[in-house]
C-alpha positions as CSV (number, residue, x, y, z in Angstrom):
1,M,-39.8,14.0,58.5
2,N,-42.3,16.5,57.1
3,T,-42.4,18.6,53.9
4,N,-42.6,22.2,55.0
5,P,-45.2,24.4,53.2
6,N,-42.2,26.3,51.9
7,G,-41.0,23.3,49.9
8,F,-38.2,21.8,51.9
9,V,-38.1,18.6,53.8
10,I,-37.7,19.1,57.6
11,A,-36.4,16.4,59.9
12,I,-36.2,16.8,63.7
13,E,-34.0,14.0,64.8
14,P,-32.3,12.9,68.0
15,A,-28.7,14.0,67.7
16,T,-25.8,11.5,67.5
17,K,-22.1,11.9,68.2
18,K,-21.6,12.5,64.5
19,D,-23.7,15.6,64.7
20,I,-21.6,17.3,67.4
21,P,-19.4,19.4,65.1
22,Q,-22.5,20.8,63.4
23,L,-24.2,21.3,66.7
24,V,-21.2,23.3,68.0
25,K,-21.4,25.5,64.9
26,L,-25.1,26.1,65.4
27,M,-24.6,26.8,69.1
28,T,-21.8,29.3,68.3
29,A,-24.1,31.1,65.8
30,F,-26.9,31.1,68.4
31,Y,-24.7,32.5,71.2
32,T,-23.1,35.1,68.9
33,E,-26.6,36.3,67.9
34,S,-27.6,36.5,71.6
35,G,-24.4,38.3,72.6
36,F,-22.9,35.4,74.6
37,E,-19.5,33.8,74.3
38,C,-19.5,30.1,73.2
39,N,-16.6,27.9,74.3
40,A,-16.5,25.3,71.5
41,D,-14.7,22.7,73.6
42,K,-17.2,23.0,76.4
43,A,-20.0,22.9,74.0
44,A,-18.7,19.7,72.3
45,R,-18.2,18.0,75.7
46,S,-21.7,19.0,76.8
47,F,-23.3,17.7,73.7
48,K,-21.4,14.5,74.0
49,M,-22.4,14.1,77.7
50,L,-26.1,14.5,76.9
51,I,-26.0,12.3,73.8
52,E,-24.3,9.5,75.7
53,N,-26.4,9.8,78.9
54,D,-30.0,10.3,77.9
55,G,-31.1,10.2,81.6
56,F,-29.8,13.8,81.8
57,G,-31.7,15.0,78.8
58,M,-31.7,14.9,75.0
59,V,-30.4,16.8,72.0
60,W,-32.2,17.1,68.7
61,V,-30.9,18.4,65.4
62,F,-33.1,20.1,62.8
63,K,-32.4,19.5,59.2
64,A,-33.8,21.0,56.0
65,D,-33.2,18.7,53.1
66,K,-30.6,16.9,55.2
67,R,-28.7,20.1,56.1
68,P,-28.4,21.0,59.8
69,I,-30.3,24.3,60.4
70,G,-31.0,24.2,64.1
71,Y,-31.1,22.3,67.4
72,M,-32.8,22.1,70.8
73,V,-31.7,20.7,74.1
74,L,-33.8,19.1,76.9
75,C,-32.2,18.9,80.4
76,I,-33.9,16.8,83.1
77,S,-34.0,17.4,86.8
78,F,-36.3,16.5,89.7
79,S,-38.8,19.0,91.2
80,M,-40.3,18.7,94.6
81,E,-42.8,21.4,93.8
82,Y,-44.1,19.5,90.7
83,G,-43.8,16.1,92.2
84,G,-41.5,14.4,89.7
85,W,-39.3,15.0,86.8
86,S,-38.8,18.5,85.5
87,G,-37.7,19.5,82.0
88,F,-35.7,22.5,81.0
89,L,-35.6,23.7,77.4
90,D,-32.0,24.8,77.6
91,D,-31.5,25.8,73.9
92,L,-33.7,26.2,70.9
93,Y,-32.1,27.7,67.8
94,I,-33.1,27.9,64.2
95,D,-30.9,29.5,61.5
96,P,-32.4,32.9,60.7
97,K,-33.1,32.0,57.1
98,F,-35.4,29.2,58.3
99,R,-37.4,31.1,60.9
100,N,-41.1,31.9,60.7
101,K,-41.7,28.8,58.6
102,G,-43.3,26.6,61.3
103,I,-40.1,24.7,62.3
104,G,-40.2,26.1,65.8
105,A,-43.8,24.9,66.3
106,Q,-42.8,21.4,64.9
107,A,-39.8,21.4,67.3
108,M,-42.0,22.3,70.3
109,S,-44.4,19.5,69.5
110,V,-41.5,17.0,69.4
111,F,-40.1,18.5,72.7
112,I,-43.4,18.3,74.6
113,E,-44.1,14.8,73.4
114,A,-40.6,13.7,74.5
115,C,-41.2,15.2,77.9
116,R,-44.6,13.4,78.2
117,K,-42.9,10.1,77.4
118,R,-40.4,10.8,80.2
119,Q,-43.2,11.6,82.6
120,V,-42.0,15.1,83.0
121,Q,-44.4,17.0,85.3
122,A,-43.4,20.6,84.3
123,I,-41.3,22.2,81.6
124,H,-39.3,25.4,82.2
125,L,-37.4,27.7,79.8
126,E,-35.6,31.0,79.8
127,V,-36.4,33.6,77.1
128,G,-35.3,37.2,76.6
129,Q,-38.0,39.6,77.3
130,K,-37.5,41.3,74.0
131,N,-37.5,38.1,71.9
132,T,-41.1,38.6,70.7
133,H,-41.0,35.8,68.2
134,A,-39.8,33.2,70.7
135,L,-42.3,34.5,73.3
136,A,-45.2,34.2,70.9
137,L,-44.1,30.6,70.1
138,Y,-43.8,29.6,73.7
139,R,-47.1,31.2,74.7
140,K,-48.8,29.4,71.8
141,F,-47.7,26.1,73.5
142,G,-49.1,27.2,76.9
143,F,-46.0,28.6,78.6
144,T,-46.7,31.5,81.0
145,A,-44.6,33.8,83.1
146,N,-44.8,33.3,86.9
147,D,-43.9,35.6,89.7
148,R,-40.5,34.1,90.3
149,M,-37.1,35.3,89.1
150,F,-34.6,33.0,87.4
151,L,-31.3,33.5,89.3
152,T,-27.9,32.1,88.3
153,K,-24.5,31.6,90.1
154,R,-21.6,30.4,88.0
155,L,-19.2,28.0,89.6
156,E,-15.6,28.0,88.4
157,S,-14.5,24.7,87.0
């Protein structure tokens, strides 16, 4: 827990099952802002799976004076290219009222340290090309673009 230069106390904590309703609200806000649809039931199940099975990854909740204001998600996989565990920053969201106050940098430090403890060899993330604030944050922490494209195929469940 740190006191932010703006006067509020920031905590970046591992999420628990009790946090899931707030995490779903934050995820809905994030996805709405990004122009995506958020299925609340799937989101709740996904948070629950990660919280209960930390071998797959981890979820953190960000709190300002004990009030949830953001979250981030680490998903773990194996990479032949990097010779071991690979981490994916699946989501990083901060309530707009709390942006540009150093919370993202605090969160990235926590994220990278957690990856190091898990012996992650490489960290990946996806960011919108027009999201200049997020790009600046990620570049500050050493993330670079590569010559590859991120492709997706959705599977019906």
